[in-house]
C-alpha positions in Angstrom: 0.0 0.0 0.0 1.3 3.5 -0.8 0.0 7.1 -0.9 -0.8 7.2 2.8 -1.0 10.4 4.9 -0.5 9.6 8.6 -2.1 11.4 11.5 -0.8 11.7 15.0 -2.8 8.8 16.6 -1.3 5.9 14.6 2.2 7.2 15.3 1.6 7.4 19.0 -0.1 4.0 19.0 2.9 2.4 17.2 5.3 3.8 19.8 3.2 3.1 22.9 2.8 -0.6 23.5 0.1 0.1 26.1 -2.0 2.1 23.6 -5.2 0.2 22.8 -4.5 0.6 19.1 -0.8 -0.5 19.2 -1.3 -3.9 17.6 -3.5 -2.4 14.9 -1.1 0.4 14.1 1.9 -2.0 13.9 0.0 -4.4 11.6 -1.4 -1.7 9.3 2.0 0.2 9.1 3.7 -3.1 8.1 1.5 -3.1 5.0 2.3 0.5 3.9 5.2 1.3 1.6 7.2 4.2 3.0 7.3 7.1 3.0 4.2 8.1 4.9 3.2 11.6 4.1 2.5 14.0 7.0 3.2 17.5 8.3 5.3 19.1 11.0 2.2 19.7 13.1 1.6 16.0 13.3 5.2 15.4 14.3 5.0 18.1 16.9 1.8 16.5 18.4 3.3 13.0 18.3 6.6 14.2 20.0 4.5 15.9 22.7 2.3 12.9 23.3 5.2 10.4 23.6 7.4 12.7 25.7 7.0 10.4 28.8 8.0 7.2 26.9 11.7 6.4 27.0 13.1 7.6 23.7 9.6 8.5 22.5 10.3 11.8 20.8 13.6 10.5 19.4 11.7 7.6 17.9 9.3 10.0 16.1 12.3 11.9 14.7 14.1 8.7 13.7 11.2 7.9 11.4 12.0 11.2 9.6 15.7 10.5 9.6 15.1 7.0 8.1 12.8 8.5 5.5 9.8 6.5 6.7 8.0 9.9 6.9 7.9 12.7 4.4 7.1 16.2 5.6 7.4 18.2 2.4 4.1 19.9 3.1 4.6 23.7 3.4 2.2 25.5 5.7 3.6 28.8 4.5 2.4 27.9 1.0 -0.9 26.5 2.1 -1.8 28.8 5.0 -4.8 30.5 3.3 -6.5 27.2 2.5 -5.6 25.7 5.9 -7.1 28.8 7.6 -10.3 28.4 5.5 -10.6 24.8 6.6 -10.1 25.6 10.3 -12.8 28.3 10.0 -15.2 26.0 8.2 -14.8 23.3 10.9 -14.5 25.6 13.9 -17.6 23.9 15.5 -15.7 20.6 15.7 -13.0 22.3 16.3 -10.4 21.4 13.7 -6.7 21.4 14.8 -3.9 22.8 12.8 -2.6 19.3 12.2 -6.0 18.1 11.0 -6.4 21.0 8.6 -3.0 20.4 7.2 -3.8 16.7 6.6 -7.1 17.6 4.9 -5.2 20.0 2.6 -2.7 17.3 2.0 -5.5 14.9 0.9 -6.5 17.6 -1.6 -3.0 17.9 -2.9 -2.6 14.1 -3.1 -6.0 13.1 -4.4 -5.4 9.3 -4.5 -4.1 9.2 -0.9 -5.8 7.8 2.2 -5.5 9.2 5.7 -4.3 6.8 8.4 -6.0 8.0 11.5 -7.7 7.2 14.8 -9.7 10.4 14.6 -13.4 10.0 13.7 -13.5 13.7 12.6 -11.9 12.6 9.3 -15.3 11.0 8.5 -16.9 14.5 8.9 -14.2 16.6 7.1 -14.5 17.0 3.4 -11.8 17.7 0.8 -12.5 20.0 -2.2 -15.6 21.0 -0.1 -17.8 17.9 -0.7 -15.6 14.8 -1.3 -15.2 12.3 1.5 -11.6 11.7 2.5 -10.6 8.1 2.2 -9.4 6.9 5.6 -7.8 3.9 7.1 -9.1 3.4 10.7 -9.6 0.6 13.1 -13.0 -0.9 12.8 -13.9 -0.9 16.5 
């Protein structure tokens, strides 16, 4: 499998063996051909959430060093569209990371978003199109 945009949740679940989605994350990530696409906001969230795991933040950054993750998304170039998305979904509310991932799904129209976040079933790309997601079925 290729063309996958990864959200924070699966990265955290992969690194935290006590996470309820750890096994699922490990199994699904084994089927995906690197690199996973993501943005710096996702990596920031992931580093923060695994800060209490021994080597947690380092493990996140090692994925970048090993080119398992690609962060070539430029918020500076996409800020206007990201801002419009966050305004549109302010009732949810939409995080910066989620807005970046939705925008990335527009830029990469054949991609799927790997996430644990049910909000991706609400968000739309190109205003009306569902975003294909990979999520646990529980």
